C-alpha positions as CSV (number, residue, x, y, z in Angstrom):
1,M,91.8,55.0,48.9
2,T,92.2,53.1,45.6
3,R,94.9,54.7,43.6
4,S,93.6,56.4,40.4
5,I,94.9,55.6,37.0
6,L,96.9,58.4,35.3
7,S,94.3,59.1,32.7
8,G,91.7,59.8,35.4
9,L,94.0,62.2,37.2
10,L,94.7,64.1,34.0
11,G,91.0,64.4,33.3
12,L,90.4,65.7,36.8
13,L,93.3,68.1,36.7
14,S,91.8,69.6,33.5
15,V,88.7,70.4,35.5
16,V,90.5,71.8,38.5
17,A,92.4,74.2,36.2
18,M,89.3,76.3,35.7
19,A,89.2,79.8,37.0
20,S,88.2,80.7,40.6
21,L,84.5,80.2,41.3
22,P,82.1,81.6,43.9
23,S,81.1,79.9,47.1
24,A,78.4,77.4,47.6
25,C,75.9,79.8,49.1
26,E,75.4,81.6,45.7
27,S,72.6,80.4,43.4
28,G,74.1,81.6,40.2
29,G,74.8,78.6,37.9
30,V,72.1,76.4,39.3
31,G,71.0,74.1,36.5
32,D,74.3,74.2,34.7
33,P,75.5,70.7,33.6
34,C,78.2,69.1,35.5
35,L,80.2,65.8,35.3
36,P,80.7,64.0,38.6
37,E,84.3,63.3,39.5
38,D,83.4,59.6,40.0
39,E,83.3,59.3,36.2
40,Y,87.0,59.8,36.0
41,D,87.5,56.4,37.7
42,S,87.7,53.7,35.0
43,Q,86.3,51.1,37.5
44,F,83.2,53.1,38.4
45,A,80.1,51.3,37.2
46,G,77.8,54.3,37.4
47,F,75.2,55.7,39.7
48,K,72.0,54.0,40.9
49,V,68.6,55.6,40.4
50,T,67.7,54.7,44.0
51,E,70.5,56.8,45.4
52,E,71.6,60.5,45.4
53,N,75.1,61.9,45.4
54,I,76.1,65.4,46.5
55,E,79.6,66.4,45.3
56,S,80.3,69.4,47.5
57,R,83.6,70.6,46.0
58,S,82.9,70.6,42.3
59,F,85.1,73.1,40.5
60,Q,82.8,72.8,37.5
61,C,79.9,74.6,39.3
62,Q,79.7,78.2,40.5
63,T,77.8,76.8,43.5
64,R,80.5,74.2,44.1
65,I,77.7,71.6,44.3
66,C,77.3,68.9,41.6
67,L,74.0,67.1,42.4
68,V,73.2,63.6,41.2
69,N,69.5,63.4,42.0
70,H,68.5,59.7,41.6
71,F,70.2,59.1,38.3
72,Q,71.2,55.8,36.6
73,G,74.5,55.1,34.8
74,R,77.1,57.5,33.7
75,V,76.5,61.1,32.4
76,S,79.3,60.5,29.8
77,C,77.9,57.2,28.5
78,P,74.1,57.4,27.7
79,L,73.7,53.9,26.5
80,G,75.9,52.1,29.0
81,Q,77.8,48.9,28.1
82,E,78.3,45.3,28.9
83,A,81.5,44.4,30.8
84,P,84.4,44.6,28.3
85,A,86.5,41.5,27.8
86,T,89.6,41.1,30.0
87,C,92.9,39.7,28.8
88,T,96.4,38.7,29.8
89,P,99.3,40.4,28.0
90,G,101.3,38.1,25.8
91,Q,98.6,35.4,25.7
92,A,96.7,34.3,22.6
93,G,93.2,35.5,22.0
94,C,93.8,39.3,22.1
95,S,96.1,41.2,19.8
96,D,95.6,44.6,21.7
97,C,95.7,44.0,25.4
98,E,96.0,47.2,27.4
99,E,96.3,48.0,31.1
100,S,93.0,49.5,32.4
101,G,93.6,50.1,36.1
102,T,95.4,49.2,39.3
103,Y,94.1,48.4,42.7
104,A,96.4,49.2,45.7
105,P,94.3,50.4,48.7
106,D,96.0,52.6,51.2
107,C,97.2,51.2,54.6
108,E,99.0,52.7,57.6
109,P,102.4,51.1,58.3
110,S,102.6,53.1,61.6
111,N,99.7,51.1,63.1
112,P,100.6,48.7,65.8
113,D,100.2,45.8,63.4
114,G,102.0,47.6,60.6
115,G,98.8,48.0,58.7
116,K,98.3,44.3,58.0
117,S,94.7,44.3,59.3
118,Q,93.7,46.9,56.6
119,C,94.8,44.6,53.8
120,L,93.1,41.5,52.4
121,S,96.5,40.0,51.8
122,G,97.8,40.9,55.3
123,M,100.7,42.8,53.6
124,C,101.1,46.6,54.0
125,D,104.0,48.0,52.0
126,P,106.0,50.0,54.6
127,A,107.5,52.4,52.1
128,G,104.5,53.0,49.8
129,A,101.8,52.7,52.5
130,F,99.6,50.6,50.3
131,C,98.3,47.0,50.4
132,R,100.4,44.6,48.4
133,C,98.9,41.5,46.8
134,G,100.4,38.1,47.2
135,G,98.3,36.5,44.4
136,D,95.3,37.0,42.1
137,A,93.0,36.0,45.0
138,D,93.9,39.3,46.8
139,C,92.6,41.3,43.8
140,P,89.0,42.7,43.4
141,G,87.6,40.1,41.0
142,T,87.6,38.3,37.7
143,G,90.3,39.4,35.3
144,W,92.5,41.1,37.9
145,K,96.1,39.9,38.0
146,C,98.7,40.4,40.8
147,E,101.9,41.7,39.3
148,E,104.9,42.6,41.4
149,G,102.6,43.1,44.4
150,V,100.0,45.3,42.7
151,C,96.7,44.2,41.3
152,K,96.3,45.1,37.6
153,L,93.4,44.8,35.2
154,Y,93.9,44.5,31.4
155,L,91.2,45.0,28.8
156,C,91.1,43.6,25.2
157,R,90.7,46.5,22.8
158,D,90.2,44.3,19.7
159,G,87.2,45.6,17.9
160,F,87.2,48.9,19.8
161,T,85.1,51.4,17.8
162,G,85.4,54.5,19.9
163,C,83.7,56.2,22.8
164,Q,80.2,57.3,23.4
165,D,79.5,61.0,23.4
166,P,76.6,62.4,25.5
167,T,76.1,65.1,22.9
168,K,75.5,62.6,20.1
169,S,72.3,60.6,19.3
170,A,71.6,57.0,20.4
171,A,72.2,55.9,16.8
172,E,75.6,57.6,16.7
173,N,76.6,56.0,20.1
174,E,75.4,52.5,19.2
175,G,78.1,49.9,19.5
176,K,80.6,52.3,21.2
177,A,82.2,52.0,24.6
178,C,82.0,53.9,27.8
179,C,85.2,55.8,28.3
180,V,86.9,57.9,31.0
181,P,86.0,61.5,30.0
182,G,88.5,63.2,27.8
183,T,90.3,59.9,27.0
184,D,89.8,56.8,24.9
185,D,90.4,54.6,28.0
186,Q,87.5,52.2,28.2
187,V,85.6,51.8,31.5
188,A,86.2,48.4,32.9
189,S,82.8,47.8,34.4
190,P,79.3,47.0,33.0
191,V,77.3,50.3,32.9
192,C,73.5,50.7,32.8
193,G,71.9,52.9,30.2
194,Q,70.3,56.1,31.3
195,C,66.6,56.2,32.3
196,A,64.1,57.4,29.6
197,A,64.2,61.1,28.8
198,T,60.5,61.3,29.8
199,S,61.3,59.9,33.3
200,N,63.0,63.0,34.6
201,R,65.8,60.7,35.7
202,N,68.1,61.1,32.7
203,A,71.3,63.2,32.9
204,Q,69.7,66.4,31.7
205,Q,67.0,66.3,34.4
206,A,68.8,64.7,37.3
207,V,72.5,65.8,37.2
208,Y,73.4,69.5,37.3
209,C,74.9,72.2,39.5
210,S,72.7,73.0,42.5
211,C,72.9,74.7,46.0
212,R,71.7,74.0,49.5
213,C,68.5,75.8,50.2
214,G,67.4,74.5,53.6
215,V,68.0,72.0,56.4
216,A,66.6,68.5,56.5
217,D,63.0,68.0,57.5
218,G,62.7,68.0,61.3
219,E,66.0,69.8,61.9
220,P,66.2,73.2,63.6
221,D,67.1,76.2,61.4
222,D,70.8,76.9,61.1
223,P,71.4,80.6,61.2
224,N,75.1,80.2,60.6
225,F,74.7,78.6,57.1
226,N,74.2,80.9,54.2
227,F,71.4,79.0,52.3
228,C,70.6,79.9,48.7
229,E,67.3,80.9,47.1
230,C,66.3,78.7,44.2
231,P,66.0,80.5,40.9
232,Q,62.9,80.4,38.6
233,G,62.2,77.0,37.4
234,F,63.6,75.3,40.5
235,T,62.1,74.2,43.8
236,C,63.6,73.7,47.2
237,S,63.3,69.9,47.9
238,E,64.8,67.6,50.5
239,I,67.5,65.4,48.9
240,R,69.4,64.0,51.9
241,P,67.8,63.5,55.4
242,N,70.0,63.8,58.4
243,V,70.4,60.3,59.8
244,G,73.4,61.1,61.9
245,L,76.0,59.9,59.4
246,G,78.5,62.0,57.4
247,D,78.7,65.7,57.2
248,P,75.5,67.4,58.5
249,N,76.3,70.5,56.5
250,I,75.4,68.7,53.2
251,T,72.2,67.2,54.4
252,G,68.9,68.8,53.8
253,K,67.2,70.6,50.9
254,Y,68.6,71.5,47.5
255,C,67.3,73.3,44.4
256,I,66.0,70.8,41.9
257,K,64.2,71.3,38.6
258,Q,60.5,71.6,39.0
259,N,58.5,68.4,38.8
260,T,61.6,66.2,39.1
261,Q,61.2,64.9,42.6
262,F,62.1,61.2,42.8
263,E,59.2,58.9,43.4
264,N,60.4,55.3,42.9
265,E,62.8,53.3,40.7
266,G,59.8,52.2,38.6
267,A,59.8,55.7,37.0
268,C,63.0,54.9,35.1
269,G,61.0,53.8,32.1
270,D,62.2,52.6,28.7
271,V,66.0,52.6,29.0
272,Q,68.0,53.3,25.8
273,G,70.9,50.9,25.8
274,R,71.9,48.4,28.4
275,A,69.1,47.5,30.9
276,N,70.3,44.3,32.7
277,S,67.6,43.5,35.2
278,D,70.1,42.5,37.9
279,Q,71.9,45.8,37.9
280,C,69.7,48.3,36.2
281,E,66.2,49.7,36.7
282,G,63.9,50.3,33.8
283,F,63.2,48.0,30.8
């Protein structure tokens, strides 16, 4: 697992510090807003509208389920952004060059080959149990530098004008960066703008606390699972079919807002903000 940057951990710990919450079988809190944990990763480019994501241990939700139902971008960054400029500390061209993240995948030194096969570089650190880099070529991509065996990415903050706020208007967020929630650390990846508000695929309509209300179509009933009943304004709809991969206990039907079933990526509509056709849906 890629090691998280300190700011991401601090943001996540602030969420975990919330009071004890009920189990996932309860329907109280369905529809409450939630912020997926992936957004605390500065390298995360955002969700794709063609996919769903079920976060089953969310401490933000009474139900413990934060559902991302075919949503594009980041909840915390409505307009998205282009990829920020990278830099090298001490070199000309950037007066404020700041470390954005590190990349050091886990490896298992106790494996017969010492974990070498798990690492692109073929080097597994025996003490730290992570893959060491031998040069920039062992790092994820453009802008990454291998320093003392660890891949690091630096971003140039010259001209930084602040972070987008999902509670603000598009005009107020214009020209601002996507940031790790709760910090002013800029996201290192290009991010798509959210789908149009009328598409039912923006954050308000597609990302919220939910609960599992039934098994996947074609599956036998599960009498051992305490399914929830959807509250008024929500319908029980299949989100994840059981294709034999992953945890079967999170496949099936979830409570979603009425009339928000996903049809196709063409429903994304007029995107406010970045709508790069190679990465983003909408126009």
